[in-house]
N, C-alpha and C positions, 0 to 999 in steps of 0.2 A: 032682458034691457031693466025690468024689478028688481030680476036677483045686485043684479051689477050694483043698479044704485041703490040696493037697500045693504052693502057690501061696503062701498067706497062711507055709506052715513057711519054704519058700526066700525071700520077705520079709523074715518075721523074723530067719534068720538073718543074712540080708547085710545089714539095720540093725546088729546084734549087733557083726559084723565093723567094718564103717564107726566102729560106734561106741566100739571098743575101738582099731583101729587111729586113731585122729583124740588120742582119748586117750596113746597113747603118742606119738607128733607132738608135742600139745600142753603137755605131764609132758614132755615131754626126758625118756624115762627113758634115751637112749644121747645123755647130754648130754658129754663126754668126747669125745665125737668131732663136737660144734660148736664153730665157731673163730670167734670176735669179730675185725673190725676194728681193728686201731690208731684207726683215724680213726672209728669206732665209738662207742668207748669213751667210757662218761658218767666222768665221777667219781665217780659213784654205784655203778661197774665195777672201782670198785680197788681195791677190798676185796675183791670176788669172785674176782679173776680177775689181782691184780700181787702182794696181801703173797705174802709167804712166800719161803724162798727157793728159788732157782735157779741150775744150775750148768751146766757145759759141758767135756767132755774140753782137758786141757790140751795146746794145738799140740806134738807131736812126742812128747809122753809118757800116751798113750790113757788107759791105767790110770788114772790123776790127773784129781783134778775143780777146778776153779774155778771161781766165781762172784760173789755179792749177795744180802744177804739186803736186804730189802725190811717194815723194819718199820711197824706200821699208826700208831707217831708222827710218823710224817716223818722216822726215824733209817735209817738202811743199812750194815749190814756188808759187809767184804770177805768170802769162801771161801776159802782156801791160796793167797794174794795176797799175801805182805808186804812188795811197794815201794808196793803201790798202795793206803790205803787210805779207803775207799765211807766216807764221813758221813753226808752225805742224800739221798734224792732227793723227787720229785717228777713229776707226771704231768699234761704240759699242752698240750691239744692234737692228741692223738692221739700227743707226744712222751711219754720219761721219760728224764727227765735224774738221771744220778747227778752229785756231789758231792765228789770224794773227792782224798785228799793223796800225791800221787807222791812218792817218799821213793828219793833216790839217794845216793851219796858224798859225804855230809856237806853236801848242798841237802833242799829241799821245797819242793816250791807246792803252790797247792788248786787244781783248777780244773773245769769242767763235761765230763759228756760225756753229750751227748746222742744219742737212739736215735729215729728212728722206729720208731713198733708196727707190726709188715707185718700178722698179729696174735697170737690169743693165746685159750688156754682151761685148762683148769684142770691140765693136764698142762704144755701147752710153751709159749716164750714165742718169737713171732717177731721181730727184730730188727735191725736197719737201719742203719749207721753211713759214712755217704757210698756209698762201692761195698761196702763187707764187708756182709754177712749173717751174720748167727749164730744160734744155735736153742741155746734153753735149757730145760731139763727140769724139773721140779720135785721138788724134793727133798722129802723125805716126814721 
């Protein structure tokens, strides 16, 4: 009788532990560590993962940051970049398309920058433009 009781208790502990671990996985308690590949992103995911301000260190001046803000209305803003003014953005086929006005010496032009989204989570955005890979951090 005692062996049966011990087996029932061990089985119950096993079931409770399994349910707990499945619950952590299913509800993704560690969500900050989960990345989504750009090719897997949907239009619905863009509000969860892409909206907000994204920054990177300025090359040659690692103490300062630059980047962009992606707004829910499709507009975009530059962060700490006076000569490149982002105006709007869109997500299409795993790509982030930024429309920007470039301001030079007495001239300006509007163009698109197209980045392949390698992966994204709630804290980091990995982009690729031709052979250049960029890492942006979510700014609070």
